[in-house]
C-alpha positions as CSV (number, residue, x, y, z in Angstrom):
1,M,34.3,12.9,15.2
2,A,34.6,10.3,17.9
3,N,37.6,10.7,20.1
4,S,38.8,8.2,22.7
5,K,41.8,8.2,25.0
6,E,44.1,5.3,24.5
7,G,47.3,5.3,26.6
8,G,47.3,9.1,26.9
9,R,46.7,9.6,23.2
10,T,43.6,10.8,21.5
11,A,42.3,8.6,18.7
12,T,40.1,10.0,16.0
13,K,37.5,7.7,14.4
14,V,37.5,8.0,10.6
15,T,34.8,6.6,8.4
16,V,35.7,5.4,4.9
17,G,33.3,6.8,2.4
18,F,33.1,8.7,-0.8
19,A,33.3,12.4,-1.4
20,I,30.3,12.8,-3.7
21,P,31.0,15.3,-6.6
22,R,29.2,18.6,-6.2
23,I,27.1,18.3,-9.3
24,Y,25.5,15.1,-7.9
25,V,25.0,16.6,-4.5
26,V,23.3,19.7,-5.8
27,F,21.1,17.8,-8.2
28,F,20.1,14.8,-6.0
29,L,20.0,16.6,-2.6
30,L,18.5,20.0,-3.7
31,I,17.2,20.4,-7.2
32,E,15.3,17.1,-7.6
33,P,13.8,16.9,-4.1
34,L,12.5,20.5,-4.5
35,S,11.0,19.8,-7.9
36,A,9.3,16.7,-6.4
37,L,7.9,18.9,-3.7
38,L,6.5,21.2,-6.4
39,G,4.9,18.3,-8.1
40,A,3.4,17.2,-4.7
41,Y,2.0,20.7,-4.2
42,Y,0.3,20.8,-7.6
43,A,-1.0,17.2,-7.4
44,H,-2.6,17.9,-4.1
45,F,-3.5,21.6,-4.0
46,D,-4.1,22.4,-7.7
47,K,-5.6,19.2,-9.0
48,V,-7.6,20.8,-11.8
49,Q,-4.5,22.5,-13.3
50,Y,-2.4,19.4,-12.8
51,L,-4.9,17.3,-14.7
52,T,-5.5,19.9,-17.4
53,Y,-1.7,20.1,-18.1
54,T,-1.5,16.3,-18.1
55,D,-4.2,16.0,-20.7
56,A,-6.6,18.8,-21.2
57,A,-9.0,16.6,-23.4
58,S,-9.6,14.2,-20.6
59,A,-9.4,16.5,-17.5
60,P,-12.6,16.2,-15.5
61,S,-14.4,19.1,-14.1
62,P,-15.4,19.0,-11.4
63,I,-12.9,16.4,-10.2
64,P,-14.6,13.1,-9.0
65,R,-13.8,12.1,-5.4
66,G,-11.9,9.0,-6.5
67,T,-9.7,11.1,-8.8
68,S,-9.2,13.6,-6.0
69,I,-8.1,10.8,-3.7
70,A,-5.7,9.4,-6.3
71,M,-4.2,12.8,-6.9
72,S,-3.6,13.2,-3.2
73,Q,-2.0,9.8,-3.1
74,L,0.2,10.8,-6.1
75,A,1.2,14.0,-4.1
76,N,2.1,11.8,-1.2
77,L,4.3,9.7,-3.5
78,Y,6.0,12.8,-4.8
79,F,6.5,13.9,-1.2
80,F,8.0,10.5,-0.3
81,F,10.3,10.6,-3.3
82,A,11.5,14.0,-2.2
83,I,12.2,13.2,1.4
84,N,13.6,9.7,0.6
85,E,16.1,11.0,-1.9
86,A,17.1,14.1,0.1
87,L,17.3,12.5,3.6
88,V,18.6,9.0,2.8
89,L,21.3,10.3,0.5
90,R,22.1,13.2,2.8
91,S,22.6,10.8,5.7
92,T,25.5,8.8,4.1
93,S,28.6,8.9,2.0
94,D,28.4,5.1,1.5
95,L,28.6,4.6,-2.3
96,R,26.7,1.4,-2.1
97,V,23.7,3.1,-0.5
98,W,23.8,6.0,-3.1
99,K,23.9,3.5,-6.0
100,T,21.1,1.4,-4.6
101,V,18.8,4.4,-4.1
102,L,19.7,5.9,-7.5
103,F,19.1,2.6,-9.2
104,C,15.7,2.4,-7.7
105,L,14.9,5.9,-8.8
106,L,16.2,5.1,-12.3
107,I,13.6,2.3,-12.5
108,G,11.0,4.9,-11.4
109,D,12.2,7.3,-14.2
110,I,11.6,4.6,-16.8
111,G,8.2,3.9,-15.4
112,H,7.4,7.6,-15.3
113,L,8.4,8.1,-18.9
114,Y,6.3,5.0,-19.8
115,T,3.2,6.4,-18.2
116,V,2.9,9.3,-20.7
117,R,3.0,7.0,-23.8
118,E,-0.8,7.3,-24.1
119,L,-0.3,10.9,-25.2
120,G,1.4,9.5,-28.3
121,L,5.1,9.1,-29.2
122,P,5.6,12.7,-30.2
123,I,5.3,13.6,-26.5
124,Y,8.8,12.4,-26.0
125,W,10.4,14.9,-28.4
126,S,7.9,17.6,-29.4
127,V,9.5,20.3,-27.4
128,W,7.5,23.1,-29.0
129,Q,4.2,21.5,-27.8
130,W,5.3,20.9,-24.1
131,N,3.4,22.7,-21.4
132,P,4.7,23.2,-17.9
133,I,3.9,19.7,-16.7
134,D,5.4,18.1,-19.8
135,W,8.7,19.9,-19.0
136,G,8.6,18.2,-15.7
137,N,7.5,14.8,-17.1
138,I,9.8,14.5,-20.0
139,P,13.1,16.5,-20.1
140,F,13.5,16.8,-16.4
141,V,13.0,13.1,-16.1
142,Y,15.5,12.6,-18.9
143,L,17.9,14.8,-17.0
144,G,17.4,12.8,-13.7
145,A,17.8,9.5,-15.5
146,S,20.9,10.7,-17.2
147,M,22.4,11.9,-13.9
148,R,21.6,8.5,-12.3
149,I,23.1,6.6,-15.3
150,A,26.2,8.7,-15.1
151,F,26.5,8.1,-11.3
152,L,25.9,4.4,-11.7
153,A,28.6,4.3,-14.4
154,N,31.0,6.0,-12.0
155,I,31.3,9.1,-14.2
156,G,33.0,11.8,-12.1
157,L,33.3,9.6,-9.1
158,P,36.7,9.1,-7.4
159,G,38.3,5.7,-8.1
160,R,38.8,4.8,-4.5
161,A,37.1,5.4,-1.2
162,K,38.5,8.3,0.7
163,A,38.7,8.8,4.4
164,V,35.8,11.1,5.3
165,K,35.7,12.4,8.9
166,K,32.2,12.2,10.3
167,N,30.8,13.4,13.5
168,A,29.3,10.5,15.4
């Protein structure tokens, strides 16, 4: 809170922003970044398992250097995704910033779901055939996209900006 003395009175600076509903805070600032860090860990440190879960029939062993580099780059993108979402959204209560970031991530969700199409259309609904990485690639991405669509559609958001006291 920024205070200043004006004519013997203390003025408090108040920033207008949004109080983000708890479900969005928990999902976007905790659950999703942690799951992205988990993906980063496996893409970088357990490449064989990651590729085997992605598509056992085409998983190379040993992993070629180019594939290893690409997997580490993927891990770096997961890491970027995690810190970008967690830190940028945590740093503001500006609804416009939240919506911009979440819209960009929604586009990423669509692209992520599109990438697994080569495994065949049943990958999108064959729950009984999913392995651990499929659970992260399909239903968890459905959940993230659904949460983003709900947020972008103002579901659960207050109708007006509220005064939110912020420390400067």
